[in-house]
Backbone bond lengths (Angstrom), bond angles and torsions (degrees), N, CA, C in turn:
res aa  C-N    CA-C-N  psi(-1)  N-CA   C-N-CA  omega(-1)  CA-C   N-CA-C  phi
1 M - - - 1.441 - - 1.535 109.39 -
2 Q 1.328 116.32 129.89 1.456 120.91 -177.43 1.530 109.36 -97.08
3 K 1.345 116.49 131.75 1.472 121.35 -179.45 1.520 109.87 -84.46
4 N 1.315 114.31 145.15 1.461 119.81 177.80 1.531 108.35 -83.80
5 K 1.342 117.16 108.80 1.467 121.86 -177.98 1.525 111.59 -88.22
6 T 1.296 117.95 -8.98 1.456 121.38 -177.50 1.522 111.76 -70.42
7 L 1.320 117.67 -41.37 1.465 121.25 -177.73 1.530 112.32 -62.73
8 P 1.352 120.55 -49.43 1.471 118.92 178.25 1.536 112.85 -61.16
9 L 1.323 117.91 -35.86 1.463 120.20 177.57 1.525 110.56 -66.37
10 F 1.317 116.67 -39.99 1.459 121.30 178.01 1.529 110.55 -62.19
11 I 1.327 117.21 -45.47 1.473 121.93 179.67 1.521 110.17 -62.57
12 R 1.323 117.19 -43.22 1.472 120.24 177.95 1.530 110.68 -61.83
13 G 1.309 116.13 -42.21 1.465 120.28 179.34 1.519 112.12 -62.04
14 V 1.329 116.26 -43.18 1.464 120.48 178.45 1.523 110.34 -63.47
15 M 1.328 117.25 -42.71 1.472 120.65 179.73 1.526 110.62 -62.52
16 I 1.309 117.43 -42.70 1.466 120.72 179.94 1.528 110.03 -63.85
17 M 1.340 117.09 -42.37 1.466 119.71 178.37 1.527 111.08 -63.82
18 L 1.317 117.94 -39.05 1.466 120.90 178.40 1.522 111.36 -63.76
19 I 1.316 116.19 -42.93 1.471 120.25 -179.50 1.527 110.19 -63.92
20 F 1.334 117.41 -50.05 1.461 119.82 -179.64 1.521 111.66 -66.20
21 G 1.308 116.70 -36.99 1.464 120.35 177.58 1.512 111.70 -62.64
22 T 1.323 116.58 -42.92 1.464 121.19 178.92 1.524 110.86 -64.93
23 L 1.318 116.58 -43.84 1.464 119.95 -179.60 1.521 111.72 -65.91
24 S 1.318 117.21 -39.19 1.465 118.82 -178.10 1.520 112.38 -73.37
25 C 1.328 117.59 -21.16 1.463 120.71 -179.79 1.517 113.11 -94.63
26 S 1.305 118.41 -6.26 1.462 119.56 -177.28 1.517 110.00 -69.91
27 D 1.301 115.56 148.51 1.458 122.34 -178.91 1.516 108.49 -85.21
28 T 1.333 116.36 113.03 1.462 120.33 -177.43 1.517 112.30 -97.79
29 R 1.334 116.98 1.83 1.462 119.26 178.97 1.518 110.14 -69.70
30 Q 1.316 114.93 150.62 1.458 120.11 177.30 1.525 108.82 -71.27
31 P 1.346 117.54 130.83 1.461 118.70 178.69 1.527 110.26 -65.77
32 P 1.360 117.48 151.71 1.454 119.84 -177.43 1.527 113.60 -72.62
33 V 1.340 117.24 -13.01 1.458 120.64 -176.51 1.520 109.22 -127.26
34 A 1.336 116.05 136.80 1.458 120.00 175.26 1.524 108.91 -63.38
35 P 1.343 117.42 144.58 1.455 119.35 -176.57 1.520 114.65 -60.41
36 K 1.303 118.08 -35.20 1.460 120.26 -178.51 1.523 108.82 -158.05
37 A 1.310 115.73 149.12 1.464 120.50 177.57 1.519 108.70 -110.13
38 A 1.318 115.35 155.01 1.462 119.65 174.33 1.525 108.90 -64.09
39 E 1.295 116.18 156.30 1.470 121.71 -178.77 1.525 110.80 -51.34
40 G 1.322 116.17 124.95 1.462 121.78 178.00 1.517 114.97 81.88
41 K 1.320 117.44 -7.70 1.467 121.18 -179.13 1.525 110.26 -93.23
42 A 1.312 115.22 151.02 1.462 120.83 176.14 1.524 108.99 -76.03
43 R 1.316 116.04 142.77 1.467 119.96 178.05 1.518 109.60 -70.68
44 D 1.310 114.34 133.90 1.458 119.61 178.89 1.529 109.59 -72.34
45 F 1.308 116.18 151.34 1.458 121.15 176.23 1.516 109.40 -154.27
46 V 1.310 114.76 161.53 1.460 122.59 174.80 1.522 106.89 -129.91
47 L 1.322 116.16 125.02 1.463 121.63 175.83 1.523 108.62 -136.35
48 K 1.317 115.78 156.26 1.462 120.43 174.45 1.518 109.04 -91.96
49 D 1.338 114.45 147.73 1.462 119.09 175.26 1.532 109.11 -92.96
50 L 1.309 116.34 -174.92 1.466 120.76 -176.80 1.525 113.29 -65.00
51 N 1.329 117.45 -19.24 1.464 121.42 178.06 1.521 112.27 -92.81
52 G 1.337 116.93 -1.29 1.460 120.78 -178.72 1.516 113.87 88.80
53 S 1.343 117.65 0.79 1.466 121.06 178.42 1.524 109.79 -80.84
54 K 1.329 115.07 144.43 1.463 119.51 -179.58 1.523 111.50 -83.13
55 F 1.310 115.04 142.48 1.463 123.31 174.62 1.518 106.01 -121.15
56 M 1.335 116.12 123.09 1.462 121.47 177.70 1.520 107.55 -118.24
57 L 1.317 116.30 122.52 1.460 120.29 -175.83 1.523 111.90 -56.69
58 S 1.323 118.28 -44.48 1.469 120.68 -176.31 1.528 112.60 -63.31
59 E 1.313 118.21 -21.16 1.470 120.88 177.48 1.526 112.09 -76.09
60 Q 1.312 117.75 -5.95 1.465 121.79 -179.01 1.531 111.76 -94.92
61 R 1.335 117.56 3.48 1.469 120.60 -178.84 1.517 110.52 -50.85
62 G 1.307 115.02 142.56 1.452 120.85 -178.01 1.519 112.01 98.91
63 K 1.330 116.10 -12.72 1.466 120.79 178.31 1.527 108.66 -132.66
64 P 1.325 117.15 141.50 1.469 118.59 174.29 1.529 110.22 -70.44
65 V 1.328 115.10 150.24 1.462 121.12 -178.21 1.526 108.96 -127.17
66 L 1.315 115.80 128.48 1.457 121.90 173.39 1.524 106.99 -105.37
67 I 1.335 115.71 118.11 1.460 121.41 179.76 1.522 108.33 -106.28
68 I 1.313 115.53 128.76 1.465 121.95 176.97 1.528 107.11 -112.91
69 F 1.318 117.26 114.07 1.464 121.25 174.75 1.518 107.46 -90.14
70 S 1.325 116.99 127.44 1.463 119.74 -177.28 1.523 111.23 -155.03
71 T 1.332 114.18 179.42 1.461 122.75 173.31 1.531 107.64 -140.06
72 T 1.309 115.89 165.16 1.466 119.52 179.47 1.524 112.19 -77.19
73 W 1.316 117.59 -25.16 1.470 121.43 -175.47 1.527 113.49 -86.34
74 C 1.319 117.75 -7.21 1.467 122.45 -174.57 1.536 110.64 -82.72
75 P 1.348 118.60 116.48 1.467 120.33 -179.85 1.526 113.08 -63.91
76 T 1.324 117.60 -36.71 1.470 120.04 179.06 1.524 110.53 -67.34
77 C 1.327 116.36 -37.73 1.470 119.69 177.16 1.526 110.03 -58.52
78 R 1.315 116.19 -43.64 1.474 120.33 179.52 1.526 111.04 -65.80
79 S 1.324 116.98 -43.07 1.472 119.14 -177.16 1.529 112.36 -69.59
80 E 1.336 117.48 -21.16 1.467 121.29 179.66 1.529 113.15 -88.03
81 I 1.314 118.28 -6.86 1.468 121.00 -178.08 1.525 112.71 -53.96
82 P 1.338 120.91 -42.51 1.470 118.90 177.53 1.538 112.70 -57.77
83 R 1.313 117.25 -37.17 1.467 120.30 178.48 1.532 110.61 -67.47
84 Y 1.338 116.90 -42.52 1.464 120.24 178.36 1.528 110.31 -63.13
85 K 1.324 116.23 -41.04 1.467 120.00 177.36 1.525 110.39 -63.22
86 F 1.335 116.27 -38.42 1.463 119.86 177.83 1.528 110.28 -60.60
87 F 1.335 117.02 -47.85 1.470 120.13 178.91 1.525 110.18 -58.32
88 H 1.314 116.69 -44.34 1.462 120.54 179.22 1.526 110.83 -62.59
89 N 1.325 116.92 -49.17 1.467 120.56 -177.49 1.523 112.58 -66.19
90 A 1.323 117.41 -34.94 1.464 120.99 -177.48 1.525 112.91 -78.94
91 Y 1.338 117.99 -31.00 1.465 119.31 -169.26 1.531 115.92 -123.21
92 A 1.316 119.61 -14.94 1.469 119.96 -177.94 1.524 111.49 -62.09
93 S 1.317 117.02 -39.41 1.471 119.81 180.00 1.527 111.57 -68.77
94 R 1.322 116.50 -14.96 1.468 121.17 179.41 1.529 111.64 -102.24
95 G 1.349 116.46 6.04 1.460 119.84 172.96 1.518 116.43 117.47
96 L 1.327 118.67 -8.77 1.460 120.05 -179.83 1.527 110.16 -72.76
97 I 1.311 115.34 133.26 1.459 121.01 173.47 1.522 106.91 -102.39
98 V 1.322 115.59 121.47 1.466 121.27 178.46 1.520 107.51 -109.46
99 V 1.333 115.98 126.56 1.462 120.77 175.26 1.518 109.24 -131.92
100 N 1.293 114.61 142.68 1.458 121.84 174.81 1.525 106.53 -105.48
101 I 1.317 117.37 126.95 1.463 121.07 175.69 1.523 107.72 -106.41
102 D 1.318 114.98 111.89 1.458 119.73 177.38 1.527 108.16 -86.92
103 I 1.324 116.17 133.99 1.462 121.82 -172.13 1.529 111.48 -101.54
104 Q 1.307 115.35 118.19 1.466 125.25 169.55 1.526 115.31 52.47
105 E 1.321 115.37 51.53 1.461 119.38 175.05 1.527 109.26 -131.84
106 P 1.330 117.33 154.65 1.465 120.53 -179.81 1.530 111.47 -64.71
107 P 1.332 116.60 139.99 1.470 120.64 -178.84 1.525 114.06 -54.60
108 D 1.334 118.29 -39.74 1.465 119.45 -178.06 1.525 111.64 -65.32
109 K 1.310 117.46 -36.89 1.469 121.26 177.83 1.533 110.50 -66.81
110 V 1.331 115.90 -42.82 1.468 121.07 179.90 1.528 110.04 -66.33
111 S 1.319 116.79 -39.44 1.464 121.06 179.28 1.532 111.24 -62.86
112 R 1.325 116.78 -43.89 1.474 119.95 177.41 1.531 110.53 -61.69
113 F 1.320 116.26 -40.62 1.466 121.62 179.16 1.533 110.22 -62.51
114 A 1.333 116.86 -47.60 1.471 121.51 -179.54 1.525 111.15 -61.93
115 D 1.319 116.70 -39.01 1.470 120.58 177.44 1.526 111.02 -67.37
116 K 1.312 116.38 -45.44 1.467 120.98 -178.12 1.524 111.58 -59.25
117 Y 1.337 116.68 -42.43 1.466 120.95 -177.24 1.530 112.96 -95.30
118 Q 1.327 116.89 4.32 1.468 123.22 177.33 1.527 111.80 48.53
119 L 1.328 115.50 55.86 1.463 120.28 -179.10 1.521 109.73 -69.91
120 P 1.339 118.08 122.81 1.461 121.20 -176.47 1.530 113.50 -84.89
121 Y 1.305 117.85 -6.26 1.464 122.67 -177.71 1.527 109.29 -109.01
122 R 1.332 114.95 166.56 1.464 120.85 -178.56 1.515 111.37 -68.62
123 V 1.317 115.34 139.46 1.460 121.59 176.21 1.528 107.40 -113.00
124 L 1.329 114.92 121.30 1.463 121.89 -178.98 1.520 109.69 -104.04
125 L 1.323 115.87 152.41 1.461 121.58 -176.65 1.526 110.80 -109.75
126 D 1.311 116.20 113.19 1.467 122.29 174.00 1.528 106.63 -101.29
127 E 1.329 115.18 71.73 1.463 120.48 -172.50 1.524 113.15 -64.55
128 T 1.318 117.98 -28.98 1.467 121.07 -179.49 1.523 112.48 -91.29
129 G 1.326 117.19 -18.07 1.460 120.98 -177.12 1.518 113.63 81.92
130 L 1.334 118.01 5.56 1.466 120.87 -176.78 1.524 113.08 -68.50
131 V 1.326 117.11 -35.85 1.466 119.23 179.11 1.527 109.51 -69.77
132 A 1.317 117.00 -43.90 1.473 120.60 176.91 1.526 110.34 -59.43
133 E 1.316 116.32 -40.70 1.467 120.12 178.21 1.527 110.99 -65.08
134 A 1.322 116.84 -42.97 1.469 120.81 -179.80 1.523 111.54 -62.16
135 Y 1.330 116.41 -33.16 1.464 121.17 179.02 1.530 112.14 -92.20
136 Q 1.313 116.17 8.43 1.469 123.20 176.31 1.533 112.12 54.89
137 I 1.316 115.10 46.58 1.462 120.53 177.96 1.529 108.30 -79.62
138 V 1.322 115.92 119.58 1.466 120.32 -179.11 1.525 111.83 -112.01
139 G 1.303 117.37 -8.11 1.458 121.67 178.54 1.510 109.75 -158.79
140 V 1.317 115.15 154.78 1.458 120.14 177.34 1.519 108.89 -121.36
141 P 1.317 116.75 148.53 1.462 126.87 -1.29 1.534 111.55 -78.84
142 T 1.306 114.98 151.24 1.462 122.03 172.52 1.519 107.32 -132.53
143 M 1.326 116.05 130.92 1.464 120.89 176.72 1.518 108.97 -109.38
144 I 1.323 114.45 141.20 1.458 121.45 177.06 1.521 107.18 -129.64
145 L 1.323 115.97 132.37 1.459 120.79 178.15 1.519 108.82 -110.86
146 I 1.326 114.83 127.84 1.463 122.58 179.88 1.518 107.09 -118.10
147 D 1.329 116.65 130.33 1.470 118.54 -177.92 1.525 111.19 -78.76
148 Q 1.332 115.66 177.82 1.461 121.68 -175.26 1.523 113.53 -65.37
149 N 1.335 117.63 -14.59 1.466 121.47 178.04 1.525 112.54 -97.39
150 G 1.323 117.10 3.80 1.459 120.76 178.71 1.514 114.60 87.76
151 A 1.341 116.88 10.52 1.469 120.09 178.72 1.522 109.99 -86.85
152 L 1.314 115.82 135.66 1.459 121.12 175.68 1.519 106.72 -78.20
153 I 1.339 116.82 111.55 1.468 118.85 -173.88 1.517 113.94 -104.94
154 S 1.334 118.03 -15.71 1.465 117.52 177.13 1.517 111.89 -161.81
155 R 1.328 114.09 141.39 1.463 122.75 171.09 1.528 109.09 -119.84
156 Q 1.298 116.66 4.12 1.461 121.34 -174.17 1.517 110.07 -101.57
157 Y 1.311 115.66 126.12 1.456 119.61 -176.75 1.528 113.74 -58.81
158 P 1.337 120.02 -52.12 1.469 118.09 -176.08 1.528 112.87 -60.11
159 A 1.315 117.15 -32.88 1.463 120.31 -177.02 1.522 112.55 -73.09
160 I 1.316 117.63 -26.30 1.462 120.38 -172.37 1.523 112.42 -63.39
161 E 1.310 118.00 -41.41 1.468 119.91 -179.12 1.529 110.84 -61.01
162 G 1.324 117.63 -45.53 1.462 121.24 177.80 1.519 112.31 -65.03
163 L 1.323 116.79 -38.61 1.465 120.35 178.58 1.522 111.40 -66.52
164 L 1.316 117.21 -38.15 1.467 120.05 176.69 1.525 110.45 -62.92
165 K 1.325 116.36 -43.88 1.471 119.74 177.62 1.520 110.54 -59.70
166 A 1.331 116.50 -42.45 1.467 120.59 179.98 1.528 111.51 -67.08
167 L 1.323 117.20 -40.87 1.467 120.70 -179.87 1.521 112.28 -62.88
168 F 1.334 116.46 -32.98 1.457 120.53 -174.21 1.522 113.83 -111.76
169 K 1.317 117.90 17.16 1.470 119.94 -175.53 1.523 113.07 -63.33
170 D 1.325 118.03 -31.31 1.462 120.26 -177.16 1.525 113.58 -98.44
171 S 1.321 116.71 1.08 1.476 116.69 -176.63 1.512 111.70 -103.26
């Protein structure tokens, strides 16, 4: 009895094509958010700003960072801009880094918004929403304060103003 050798070769060929096809289609880009942060630490992320420059949270160590999650369509986000500008104007010269992360909107729309409201701080683009998801943002605006050691110290709006005063009381 003669064995059919064509079928096993065909199956092997299909398996090899599936393996190479899967490998060639895999996404090798670095994700915008670190998979996990140490207890109490803010999750690292990399986003581009409106000029195309990269912003990496971990590169800001040594300085506190105020992150504002917002969108252009949010009326509360717009009405809070004077407060965000105040935080920037009062504390940026003393070391505070203020960034606005716009969630899932086209860069040209965000750029027009930033120009219209003359935002003095960096505006980052979270086009996929992965950073907002990693930080469990369920509504905008949301502010997050990260201390100079990378610890997430507040997600609560009323507390942030007092914490900023405390962080910069001696400077």
